N, C-alpha and C positions, 0 to 999 in steps of 0.2 A: 299169722306167721306160717310159713311153709316149712314143714319138717323135711330136711334133706339128707341127714346123716343116718346111718344104720342105727346108731344109738338112740336117736330121737324117734325113729320109726318103732323100735322096740318099746320105748316108753309109751308111745301112743297105743300100742297093742296090748300092753300089760293087763288092763282090766279084762279083756277078752280071754287072754291066756289064763288068768287066775280063775275066772268063772269056769273055764273048761276043766281045770284041775279040781276045783272044789264042788262042782255040781254033783249032788248025790252023796257027798262024803258023810259018813257017819258022824253025828254030832260029838260022840265020845272021842273020835279020832282028832277032832278040832281042838280039844282041850288036853289031850295026852301030852305028857312030857317024859322024855327018856330019863331025866334026873331032875331033882328039885331046882337046880340052878340053871336049867335050860328053858328056853321059851317054847310054848305050845304054838301050833299053827295059828290059833286065834290071837295070841299075843303078838305074833309077828305081823299079822294082818292089821291089828290095831296100831302097831307102830308105823306101818306103811301109811295108813290113813293119817296119822298124826303128822308125819313128815310131809305128806302132800299138802296138808292144811297150812303148813308153814311155808308153802310156796317154793318148794325145792325145785320145781320145774323152771321157774323164772331164774333162779340162781344158776342152775346148770346151763340154761340157755345163754345167760349173760357171760358166763365163763367161756362158753364155746364160740360166741359170736362177737364179743367186744374186746378190743385190744386194751388190756390193762383195766378190767372192770373193777368197780368198787364193790367189795364183798363185805357186807355187814354181818356182824356176829349175831347169832340167835340170842334172844333174850334169855337170861337165866331162869331156870324153872323154880 
């Protein structure tokens, strides 16, 4: 698949961007939360990995490239 839209190019570069932001970050900063009900950087990254594992890229691609795509619901957790 050739990535042709700015949005897909951004998605393709996201790992590099994240590495640049996180390289050398203090481990304590990764787990810090501003309040108990907010997510830490580490929790946000774990969520991103989980979403990627559920194949979000394919879903986004289908939405962007297929006229009237079939969108399946995520299985309940």
